[in-house]
C-alpha positions in Angstrom: 37.5 210.8 -74.8 38.7 213.1 -72.0 35.9 214.8 -70.1 35.6 217.9 -67.9 32.8 219.6 -66.0 32.0 223.3 -66.0 29.4 225.5 -64.4 26.8 227.3 -66.5 28.3 230.7 -65.7 31.5 229.7 -67.5 29.7 228.8 -70.7 29.0 231.8 -73.0 29.1 232.8 -76.6 30.3 229.6 -78.0 33.2 229.2 -75.6 33.8 227.7 -72.1 36.2 229.1 -69.5 37.9 226.1 -67.8 39.0 225.9 -64.2 42.7 226.2 -63.2 42.7 222.5 -62.4 41.3 221.5 -65.7 43.7 223.8 -67.5 46.6 222.1 -65.9 45.1 218.7 -66.8 44.8 219.8 -70.5 48.4 221.0 -70.5 49.6 217.7 -69.1 47.6 215.8 -71.9 49.4 218.0 -74.5 46.2 218.2 -76.6 46.7 219.6 -80.1 44.4 222.4 -81.4 42.3 220.1 -83.4 41.9 217.5 -80.7 38.3 217.1 -79.5 37.3 216.8 -75.8 34.1 217.0 -73.9 33.0 219.6 -71.4 29.7 218.8 -69.5 27.6 221.5 -67.9 26.4 219.2 -65.1 22.8 219.5 -66.4 22.8 216.7 -68.9 24.5 218.5 -71.9 27.8 217.6 -73.4 29.8 220.2 -75.3 32.3 218.8 -77.8 35.2 221.3 -77.9 38.7 222.0 -79.1 41.2 224.3 -77.6 40.3 228.0 -77.8 42.4 230.5 -79.7 44.6 231.2 -76.7 45.8 227.6 -77.0 46.9 227.5 -73.3 44.0 225.2 -72.1 42.2 228.0 -70.2 39.3 228.1 -72.6 37.5 225.8 -75.1 35.6 226.5 -78.3 32.4 224.7 -78.7 32.0 222.6 -81.8 28.8 220.7 -81.1 26.3 220.2 -78.3 24.6 216.9 -77.5 22.5 215.4 -74.7 24.6 213.4 -72.3 24.2 209.7 -72.8 25.4 208.7 -69.3 22.3 209.7 -67.4 19.7 206.9 -66.6 16.0 207.3 -67.1 15.3 206.5 -63.4 16.3 208.6 -60.5 18.1 206.4 -57.9 19.0 207.9 -54.5 21.5 205.7 -52.5 21.6 205.8 -48.7 24.8 204.2 -47.4 25.5 203.6 -43.7 28.8 204.9 -42.5 31.6 202.4 -42.9 35.2 202.2 -41.8 38.3 202.5 -44.0 37.9 202.8 -47.7 34.7 200.9 -47.8 32.6 204.0 -48.0 34.8 205.4 -50.8 34.3 202.2 -52.8 30.5 202.2 -52.3 30.2 205.9 -53.4 32.4 205.3 -56.4 30.5 202.3 -57.7 27.2 203.9 -57.0 28.2 206.9 -59.2 29.4 204.6 -61.9 26.1 202.7 -61.9 24.0 205.9 -62.2 23.0 207.0 -58.7 21.3 210.5 -58.7 22.6 211.3 -55.2 24.4 209.7 -52.3 23.4 210.2 -48.6 25.6 208.7 -45.9 24.0 208.2 -42.5 24.7 206.8 -39.0 23.0 203.7 -37.5 23.4 201.8 -34.3 25.8 199.1 -35.5 28.1 201.5 -37.5 31.7 200.7 -36.7 33.0 204.0 -38.1 33.0 207.0 -35.8 31.5 210.0 -37.8 34.2 212.6 -36.8 34.3 215.6 -39.1 31.4 215.0 -41.4 31.9 218.1 -43.4 35.5 217.0 -44.3 34.3 213.4 -45.0 31.5 214.5 -47.4 33.8 217.0 -49.1 36.3 214.1 -49.8 33.4 211.9 -51.0 32.2 214.7 -53.3 35.6 214.8 -54.8 35.4 211.1 -55.5 32.0 211.6 -57.1 33.4 214.3 -59.4 36.3 212.2 -60.5 34.1 209.1 -61.0 31.5 211.1 -63.0 34.3 212.3 -65.4 35.7 208.8 -65.8 32.4 207.0 -66.5 30.7 209.6 -68.8 28.0 211.0 -66.5 26.1 214.1 -67.5 25.8 215.2 -63.9 27.9 215.1 -60.7 25.7 213.5 -58.1 25.7 215.3 -54.8 27.0 213.6 -51.7 25.5 214.7 -48.4 25.3 213.4 -44.8 22.0 212.8 -42.8 22.1 214.1 -39.3 20.5 210.9 -37.9 19.2 207.5 -38.9 15.6 208.8 -38.6 16.4 211.7 -40.9 17.8 209.4 -43.5 14.8 207.1 -43.5 12.5 210.0 -43.6 14.2 211.3 -46.8 14.4 207.9 -48.4 10.7 207.1 -47.9 9.8 210.0 -50.2 10.6 208.3 -53.5 8.2 206.2 -55.6 9.9 203.0 -54.7 11.7 203.2 -51.4 13.7 200.0 -50.7 15.2 199.1 -47.3 17.6 196.1 -47.4 17.5 194.0 -44.2 19.4 190.8 -43.7 16.7 189.3 -41.5 14.0 189.6 -44.1 13.3 186.2 -45.6 10.1 186.4 -47.7 10.3 189.6 -49.8 13.1 189.6 -52.4 14.4 192.3 -54.7 13.4 190.6 -58.0 9.7 190.2 -57.0 9.6 193.7 -55.6 11.0 195.2 -58.8 8.7 193.2 -61.0 5.6 194.1 -58.9 6.5 197.8 -58.9 6.5 198.1 -62.7 8.1 201.1 -64.4 8.9 203.7 -61.8 10.6 207.2 -62.1 12.3 207.3 -58.7 13.9 204.8 -56.3 15.7 205.0 -53.0 18.1 202.3 -51.8 19.0 202.0 -48.1 21.8 199.6 -47.1 23.3 199.0 -43.7 26.7 199.1 -42.0 29.2 196.2 -41.3 27.0 194.9 -38.5 23.7 195.2 -40.2 20.5 196.9 -38.9 18.9 196.6 -35.5 15.4 195.1 -35.6 13.9 198.4 -34.4 15.6 200.3 -37.2 13.9 198.0 -39.7 10.6 198.6 -38.0 11.1 202.3 -38.2 11.7 202.0 -41.9 8.6 199.9 -42.4 6.5 202.4 -40.4 7.8 205.2 -42.7 6.4 203.3 -45.7 9.6 201.7 -47.0 9.7 198.2 -48.6 11.7 195.8 -46.4 13.6 193.6 -48.8 16.0 190.7 -48.8 19.1 190.4 -51.0 19.0 186.6 -50.8 20.7 183.9 -48.8 24.2 185.4 -49.0 25.2 188.3 -46.8 26.8 191.0 -48.9 29.5 193.3 -47.5 28.4 196.8 -46.8 30.3 198.2 -49.7 29.0 195.6 -52.1 25.3 195.8 -51.3 24.6 199.3 -52.8 26.3 198.4 -56.1 24.4 195.1 -56.3 21.1 196.7 -55.7 21.7 199.6 -58.1 22.8 197.2 -60.9 19.6 195.3 -60.4 17.4 198.4 -60.5 19.2 199.7 -63.6 18.8 196.4 -65.4 15.1 196.1 -64.5 14.4 199.6 -65.7 16.2 199.2 -68.9 19.2 201.4 -68.0 21.9 198.7 -68.0 
């Protein structure tokens, strides 16, 4: 079923005012007056609607309200090191599909990508987050932000109940045993590295901040694959997949 997002200010009195972009989309779909579509308020509520009396796609009449089914019961924040090309786009898209609460991109010493205009980069990634949230039935559009520094990213990530830092040189502590030992948690952070991996002192800084230094096994995953692999494992372990 086709899905749109609206802000709370546009939802009033049993109807929803749709954005100009969504109006154009509805027109292109050639929806009939009786056709049902979903408008989500971005706060976990889905409004099942049909076209309003104008019939031009600019407003929707609410038929039924339900809780969004697409939001997991665990809050997962994903911290992704800056990557070149479309690798970062892919990592953000798949993280949204798998249920990330928010995405933070950050620099580290071995990053190949040059940060450049971070405001422009995060705006584009936020657009990817919105389109992905529509496609996969999310009840919220996760925010995409950029940390000013590696240290700032680690400091933020360490604040969750289960902060996980994935380091290719770790050999003894694995994801499966870490998740099993942690039991049921309400918040998780996932930090994954760039194409060249993390420097040893970066891993030590994460350890000092209180993060769990964890291995993903004997195989080295690409920088765009690691966030999705970890997020899938967390969602499975917490009963959200």
